[in-house]
C-alpha positions, 0 to 999 in steps of 0.5 A: 548240436552246437552251442557255447558249451559243447559241439560235436562233428563227424570226421571220416567216420570218427566222432570228435566232440569238444566240451568247455567244462568250466574255467580253464579246462577243455574236454575233447572226445576223439576216437574213443579217447577222452582228452582233458586240456587244462590251460594254466599260467605257469606262475599262479598258485591257482593253476597248481590248485586246479591241477590237483583238483582235476587229477583227483576228480578225473582219475586219468590213465595218463598225465601229460605236461608241457615240459621237455626233459631239459626244462623238467630237469631244470625245475627239478634240480636248481643246482644244475648250473654248478657243473657248467663249463663256460669256456666249453660252451663258448667254444662249441658256439652255444653261448647265445643259446645258453644266454637265451635260456637264462634270460627266459628263465629270468623272466619267469623267475621275476614274475614268480618273485612278484607273486611269491611263487615258483615258475612251473609249479603246476607242472611239477605238481602234476608230475608229483600227483601222477607219481603218487597215483602211479599214473603214466607221465608224458613230457609233451613239449619239444626240447627247449634247446631245439626250439631256440636253435630252430628259431635262430636258424630260420630267422633272417639277420634282421630278425636275429637282431630283433631277438637279441634286442628283446632278450637284452631288453628283458635283462635291463627291464625292471618292470614288475608284472602284478598278480592281477595282470597275470590273472587277467591273461589267464582268464581272458583268452583274447589278451593272449591271442592278441599277444600272439598276433602281435608276435606273429606280425613282428617276427612271423618265423619266430612265432612259427617256431616258438608257438605254431610248431610247438602247438603241433608237437604238443598236440601230436604227443597228447594224441598219441599218448597211451590210455583212454583218459588223458589229462594234459597241463599246458600253458593257456597260450597254447590251448587254442592251437593244440585244440585245433590240431587235435580236433582236425587230427592234422598229424600228417607230418611226423614230429621228427621233422620238427626235431631237426636243426636246419642246415645252413645254406651255402650262401649263409656259409659263404657270407662271412668270407664274401664280407671279408673279400669285400673289405679287402677289395675296398682296401685294394681299390683305396691303395690303388687310388693313392696311399693317403686314401688307403691309409684313411680307409684303414683308419676308418676300419680300425676306429669304427669297428674298434670303438663300437666293440669296446663301447659294447664291452664297456656297457656290460662292465667287462674287465678293463683289459677285455675292453682294451682288447675289444678295440684290437679284436674287432679290426683283426676279425677281418683275417678270420671272417667266420669267427665272431669277436665274442669267440676271442673276447669272452674266453679272455673275460673268463680268464681275467674274471674266472667264475668262482664256486659262489657264482655257480652256486648263486646262478639260479638266483642271480639270473632273476635280476639285472643286478645279479646278471651283472654281478655274477661272473658266469652271466657276465661272460655271456653278456660280454660275448653277446655285447662284443659280437653285436658291437663288432657287427655294428662297427663293421657296418659303419666302417664299410659306409665310411670307407666307401665314402672315402673311396668315392671322394 
C-alpha cells in the first residue's frame, strides 16, 4: 500500500512502515519497534505544546531528544559561563570554538527574544515530562564541540574564511525574524530543504558535518535506543534525513567514527613553516638584488601586515595598547610561524581589560545582542582574537604580493 499518509515495504525480511500521523509527527514501524519522530522549531511555544501532547498520548517507553550533554547542560544551567577561564581557553587553542558556540547560542537567543520564548524549551519540556513519568531518556545528538571541530578540520582554508564570515556577520546583524516566518519554516518542509540545499552548494563539507553526519548519528542513536515504543524530538530540518536513515537501516558505519577529530595532514602541519620560509627567501632575494630593494620589501611586510592587523583590532574596539601592539605582533609572527597573532594579542587584551564578575554574570544575556558582545569583556577578548588573526592573514597576503612586485621591478 502506498499513499500520501502511509506506506510500507519489506527489506530483508523486516517490515518497515511509515505513517505521517498529523502535523509535524512521523510514525515508523521497524523490526517491531514503534518510533515516533516529532519535528520542532526550537523556539516556538507550539513545539512545546506538541511535545506535551504526544508524550501524554503515546506513553512511550523511551524519550529521545536532539541534545548532547554539553547543550543540555547549557540549557539547564544559565550560569555555566561563570567558571570560564578565558586565558586557558586561548592557550589551549579553543578560542574560535568558544566564539562559534557563543554565536550559535546568540542566534537562537535573538530569535527567542523576538518570540518571547527560550531556545530549546521543547527539548527541556520533553526531558521534564519524561522524568516525571519515569521514562527512559536518551540524548541523541553528537557533542556540539565535536561537530564544530570536525567542521573546522574538514574545511578548506577558503571554507574556513566563509565560516568566519558567516559567524561574524551574525553578530553584527540586527535583523529580526518574525514569528510568522519561523512558523512557515516549521510548517513548510520545502523551505527548510531549500535552505539545506543552498548550504550544501556553498559549503558542502560543512553541510556534511553539520547536517548529514548528525542525521546519521541521531538516527543511529534512536534506532538503538531501548524500548519498543520510542518518541523522539528533533529539529524539523533533520526529519527527512533521520527518517531516510531509519527506513533504510543504513547503520553499517559505527558512530564512533563520527566522534573522531580528523588529524592534521603533514602538509597542513608544515604549511606555516613553508609560508615562513617563503617570506625569508623573498627577503634574501631582495637583499641580494640590493640593499634598497631589501629595505623596501621589509617596509612592505611591516606596513601591510601591521596596518591590517591593527585596523582589525580597531574594528572590534580593542584596548588602544592592544591596537598599537597589533602593528608589532603581525610582522614579528614571521619568527613563530605556527602561532597566530591572536595567541599574542588576546591575552594582552585580557590583561588590559580583565573580565569582571559582572561580565561572567551577564554573559548569557550579553551574547544575545551585538551591543552585548561588544560591551562584555569576555566576548570582547574572543572578538579581538578572531579579528587580529584574520587581519594578520589578510595583511600577510597583501605583503607577499607587494614584496613580489618590488622584487620583480
